[in-house]
N, CA and C of each residue as an Amber inpcrd file, in Angstrom:
protein
   237
   5.7000000   0.9690000  13.7290000   5.5380000   0.9410000  12.2720000
   7.0250000   1.0710000  12.2200000   7.6570000  -0.3100000  11.8410000
   9.1140000  -0.2730000  11.7280000   9.6030000   0.9660000  10.3610000
  10.5630000   1.6510000  10.2720000  10.9570000   2.1480000   8.4360000
  12.4170000   1.4880000   8.8300000  12.7920000   1.5040000   7.6480000
  13.9260000   0.3020000   7.1740000  14.3560000   1.6130000   5.9990000
  15.6690000   1.3780000   5.8020000  16.7350000   2.0650000   4.8120000
  16.1470000   0.9920000   3.0610000  16.0420000   1.6090000   2.1180000
  16.0830000   0.8120000   1.0110000  17.2170000  -0.5400000   1.0170000
  18.1960000  -0.5510000   1.7430000  19.0860000  -1.6340000   1.0960000
  19.2160000  -1.8080000   2.1150000  18.8100000  -1.4970000   3.6650000
  17.8510000  -3.0900000   4.7960000  17.0560000  -3.6200000   4.1540000
  16.2940000  -3.3420000   3.7710000  14.7870000  -3.7210000   2.6050000
  15.4780000  -4.9170000   2.1100000  15.9240000  -4.0230000   1.0740000
  17.2190000  -5.4510000  -0.7960000  17.5830000  -6.5660000   0.6600000
  18.4100000  -6.3370000   1.3850000  19.0930000  -7.6140000   2.7310000
  17.7720000  -8.4020000   3.0740000  17.6590000  -7.5220000   3.5610000
  16.1090000  -8.4540000   4.6740000  14.4370000  -8.5490000   4.1250000
  14.7690000  -8.2920000   3.0630000  13.0560000  -8.1310000   2.0240000
  12.0600000  -9.5110000   2.7720000  12.6270000 -10.8210000   2.6960000
  12.2940000 -12.2180000   3.2540000  11.1550000 -11.3830000   4.6410000
  12.0040000 -11.2250000   5.7660000  11.7990000 -11.0440000   7.0080000
  11.2520000  -9.4180000   7.1120000  11.3820000  -9.1440000   6.1300000
  10.1760000  -7.7020000   5.8200000   9.1520000  -7.7240000   5.2300000
   8.7880000  -8.5410000   4.6670000   7.5310000  -8.3820000   4.0960000
   6.9750000  -9.7090000   4.8160000   7.5560000 -10.6980000   5.9650000
   6.6270000 -11.4680000   6.6810000   6.1430000  -9.8070000   8.3740000
   7.2960000  -9.5910000   7.9950000   6.4660000  -8.4300000   9.3140000
   5.6210000  -7.8030000   8.9310000   5.0330000  -7.3320000   7.3520000
   4.6690000  -6.9530000   6.8180000   3.1790000  -6.7370000   6.8570000
   3.2170000  -8.1810000   6.7170000   1.7160000  -9.2180000   7.1460000
   0.9450000  -8.4570000   8.8240000   1.2810000  -8.3640000   9.2510000
   0.5750000  -7.8430000  10.8920000   0.9430000  -6.4000000  11.1720000
   2.4420000  -5.0660000  10.3170000   2.2930000  -3.7740000  10.6900000
   2.9410000  -3.7400000   9.1750000   2.7710000  -1.9230000   8.9120000
   3.1330000  -1.4900000   7.4780000   4.4000000  -1.6080000   7.7310000
   5.3820000  -1.8170000   6.6110000   6.9650000  -1.2150000   6.7630000
   7.3410000  -0.1260000   6.0760000   7.9630000   1.1500000   6.2370000
   8.3610000   2.0740000   5.9520000   9.3590000   1.9790000   5.3990000
   9.8720000   1.9640000   4.0900000  11.7090000   2.2120000   2.8640000
  11.6830000   3.7730000   2.7790000  12.7780000   3.7300000   3.5140000
  13.2050000   5.0080000   3.2770000  14.3430000   5.1310000   2.0850000
  14.7020000   6.0770000   1.6600000  15.9840000   6.5510000   0.4850000
  16.2370000   7.5110000   0.5630000  17.6200000   7.8390000   1.0050000
  18.1440000   9.3750000   1.2010000  17.6900000  10.0080000   2.5880000
  16.8150000   8.9030000   3.3210000  16.7360000   9.6340000   4.4480000
  15.3660000  10.5760000   4.4660000  14.2510000  10.0060000   3.4140000
  12.9380000  10.6540000   3.0740000  12.6610000   8.9500000   2.8700000
  10.5040000   9.3000000   3.7700000  10.3840000   8.3230000   3.3660000
  10.0890000   7.5970000   1.7500000  10.0110000   6.8820000   1.1030000
   9.6870000   5.9010000   0.1070000   8.7860000   5.3550000  -0.0310000
   8.1070000   4.3350000   0.2130000   7.5470000   3.2720000  -0.2210000
   6.8940000   2.6300000   1.7210000   5.8430000   1.9400000   0.9850000
   5.2420000   0.9110000   2.4030000   5.1480000  -0.4180000   1.8320000
   5.2720000  -1.3880000   2.4130000   5.4310000  -2.1890000   2.6480000
   4.1860000  -2.9180000   3.4010000   2.9320000  -3.6230000   3.2410000
   1.8440000  -4.0340000   3.1850000   1.5090000  -5.6650000   3.1340000
   0.8000000  -5.9510000   4.1660000   0.6040000  -6.9220000   3.8780000
  -0.8490000  -7.1550000   3.0160000  -1.0690000  -8.1880000   1.4230000
  -2.6770000  -7.4660000   0.6290000  -3.6690000  -7.7190000   1.5130000
  -3.5030000  -8.2640000   2.1550000  -4.9900000  -7.5810000   2.8990000
  -5.2190000  -6.1510000   3.2160000  -4.2240000  -5.8180000   4.0520000
  -4.6440000  -4.5370000   4.2390000  -4.7960000  -3.5770000   3.1250000
  -4.0340000  -4.1360000   2.2330000  -4.0760000  -3.1300000   0.4510000
  -5.4050000  -3.1840000   0.1800000  -5.8920000  -4.5140000   0.4680000
  -7.6550000  -4.3510000   0.2650000  -8.7100000  -3.8570000   0.8750000
  -8.1640000  -3.9180000   2.2520000  -9.0940000  -2.9590000   3.0530000
  -8.9860000  -1.4670000   2.5300000  -7.8450000  -1.2360000   2.5250000
  -7.9700000   0.3520000   2.2850000  -8.2460000   0.6340000   0.5640000
  -8.3490000  -0.5910000  -0.5150000  -8.6530000   0.0800000  -1.1280000
 -10.3160000  -0.1990000  -1.5040000 -10.9110000  -1.0480000  -0.9470000
 -12.5850000  -1.2340000  -0.6400000 -12.9360000   0.1420000   0.4460000
 -12.3560000   1.0490000   1.3900000 -12.4340000   1.5890000   1.6860000
 -12.2540000   2.4060000   1.3390000 -11.8860000   3.0720000   0.1560000
 -11.7830000   4.3270000  -0.2150000 -13.2410000   4.1860000  -1.5560000
 -13.0420000   3.0640000  -2.3390000 -14.0940000   2.4240000  -3.3350000
 -15.4150000   2.8230000  -2.5030000 -16.1330000   2.9070000  -0.8880000
 -17.3040000   2.6240000  -0.6310000 -17.5540000   4.2480000  -0.2360000
 -16.3100000   4.9970000   0.0600000 -16.1630000   6.4570000   0.4850000
 -16.7740000   6.8210000  -0.6810000 -16.4360000   6.4980000  -1.9900000
 -15.9630000   7.2350000  -3.1720000 -18.0870000   6.8800000  -3.5350000
 -18.3870000   5.6620000  -3.1680000 -19.7060000   5.7220000  -3.7130000
 -20.2770000   6.3200000  -2.8580000 -20.2830000   6.3630000  -1.9280000
 -21.0770000   7.3490000  -0.4510000 -21.6770000   8.1050000  -0.8010000
 -19.9900000   9.2980000  -1.1660000 -19.2580000   9.9180000  -1.2250000
 -19.9170000  10.7190000  -2.8510000 -20.4890000  10.3810000  -3.6510000
 -19.9650000  11.0960000  -5.3730000 -19.8080000  12.5780000  -5.4320000
 -20.3630000  13.4760000  -4.5070000 -20.0750000  14.7760000  -5.3250000
 -19.0150000  15.2890000  -4.3750000 -18.3380000  14.5740000  -3.2160000
 -16.7520000  14.4910000  -2.5510000 -15.5290000  14.0330000  -3.2730000
 -14.5830000  15.1500000  -4.1850000 -13.4960000  14.6260000  -4.7810000
 -12.7600000  13.5040000  -4.0170000 -12.4100000  12.4730000  -4.8480000
 -11.6140000  12.0880000  -3.5800000 -10.1040000  11.4720000  -4.6420000
  -9.5010000  11.3200000  -4.1550000  -7.7510000  11.8150000  -4.6020000
  -7.5280000  10.5440000  -5.5630000  -7.4990000   9.8200000  -6.5490000
  -6.5590000   9.0450000  -7.3130000  -5.3560000   8.8040000  -6.5200000
  -5.5650000   7.2150000  -6.4490000  -4.4170000   6.4950000  -5.7870000
  -2.6890000   6.5610000  -6.9040000  -3.2230000   6.6740000  -7.7950000
  -1.8710000   6.4160000  -9.2110000  -2.7280000   5.4530000 -10.4330000
  -1.2380000   5.4590000 -11.2370000  -2.0580000   4.5070000 -12.3820000
  -1.7280000   3.0180000 -11.7570000  -1.5710000   2.9460000 -10.5830000
  -1.0290000   1.4490000 -10.5580000  -2.8450000   0.5450000  -9.8370000
  -3.2890000   1.1300000  -9.0620000  -4.7130000   1.0950000  -8.6520000
  -5.4450000   0.3780000  -9.4650000  -5.6160000   0.5610000 -10.9760000
  -6.6310000   0.1750000 -12.0780000  -6.1150000  -1.3220000 -12.0640000
  -4.1430000  -1.8620000 -11.8020000  -3.6880000  -2.5340000 -12.6810000
  -4.2040000  -3.8770000 -11.4940000  -4.2030000  -3.5310000 -10.0700000
  -4.2540000  -3.9910000  -9.2800000  -5.2620000  -4.6290000  -8.4630000
  -6.6230000  -3.5080000  -9.0530000  -7.7910000  -4.0100000  -8.9520000
  -8.7190000  -5.0270000 -10.3200000  -8.2300000  -4.7300000 -11.2390000
  -8.0320000  -5.8000000 -12.0830000  -7.6220000  -6.6900000 -12.1540000
  -6.4680000  -7.0500000 -11.4720000  -6.1070000  -8.9330000 -11.1590000
  -6.8360000  -8.6830000 -10.0950000  -7.5210000  -8.4330000  -9.2410000
  -8.4110000  -8.9350000  -8.4550000  -9.4290000  -9.6700000  -9.0490000
  -9.8760000  -9.1550000 -10.1070000 -11.0690000  -9.4110000 -10.3430000
 -12.6070000  -7.9690000 -10.4910000 -12.0100000  -7.2450000  -9.8200000
 -12.9100000  -6.2910000  -9.3850000 -12.6440000  -5.7410000 -10.2430000
 -12.6320000  -5.1600000 -11.1770000 -12.2890000  -3.9200000 -12.1400000
 -12.1810000  -2.8280000 -12.0390000
């Protein structure tokens, strides 16, 4: 997994976005991990896996992914 600073990510976004299609790219700021660039297929796989786990384990508390999850799911049409 590649790690880059936020400055490097800004300068090389096109190259890093291509790399993110094959592996996650961690973006750091002030020496701390801040973001992860993922290909959209990997993102959908992760969301679908969480949804499947939630459906199978309704009695287990599953952490929410945050406010952006609903927006992303709605754009896919999965609501």
